[in-house]
N, C-alpha and C positions, 0 to 999 in steps of 0.2 A: 419478363419483357420479352417481347415476341419479334419475330423477325417480319418486317413489313415488305410486301411486294409493291413497288410503285408503278405508276402507269407506264413510264418509258422502258420498264423491264429491269431497272437497277432494283437493289434491295436496301432496305434501312435495318441494319443489324446492331443489335447491342454490342458496343465495344468489348465487353468481357467476353463474350462468345468467340471473338476472334483472338484475344489476347490469351486464352488458355493454351491454345497450340502455336502461339508464335513467340517471338522474343518481344517484349513490350519495351519500347525505346532502349534496346540494348541491355535490358535487366532480365532476371530470369523469374521475376514475380508476376502475377496476375493484375490485371485493372480491376479497381473496385469502383463501381459508380454505374449511373445512370446516364450514360452517354451513347448515342447513336453513331454510326459511321456508314456512308453509303458506299456501296461497292457494286461493280457491274459484272458482266458475263467473264471478264478477263481474268478475276480474281480467282484463286486457287479454291476457295472455299464455297464459291457461289452455287454449283450443282447440288452440292450437301444442304446448304442453307436454304435454296429454293424450295426443296421438298417439304420443309417445315414452315413455310412462309404462309402469311395470310395478307388479304388485300386491305388497302385502307379503309374500305368499306366494312369488312369484317372486323377489323379493329374497333372502328366507330360503333358498331352493334354490341361488341362486347363491353365496352365503356358504358353505353347506355343500360344494359342489363346490370352491371355492377351497381350503376347509380341506384336504378329500382330495387335491386336486393338490399343495398346499404340503407335505404329510406325504410324499408320494410323491418329490417334487423333494429334500426333506431327507433321506431315506433315501438317495437315490441320490449327494447330495452326501457324506454320511457314508461310504459304500462308496468314493468316489473319494479322500477323504482318508485312509482307512486303505489303500489301494492305494499312494498315494504315499510313505506313511510306511514302508511295506515295502521301497521301491525303495532 
């Protein structure tokens, strides 16, 4: 999961990133899941997370490349299965 820099300056941050260094709901464990929280410049972790953030456009480009790579891998696997069934 990525830290996403939003147009207004806030960051969309995976909740698990924030939970590692903070008490999660009064407990001492980490949050496990794929939830995002939005934080602003007033958050103590903002500067640290800003340095590793990507824009929404960069995230969309990553997703597009993943889909293309997944399709190429799927086609290669289908060819492999076809060859195996011929043996």
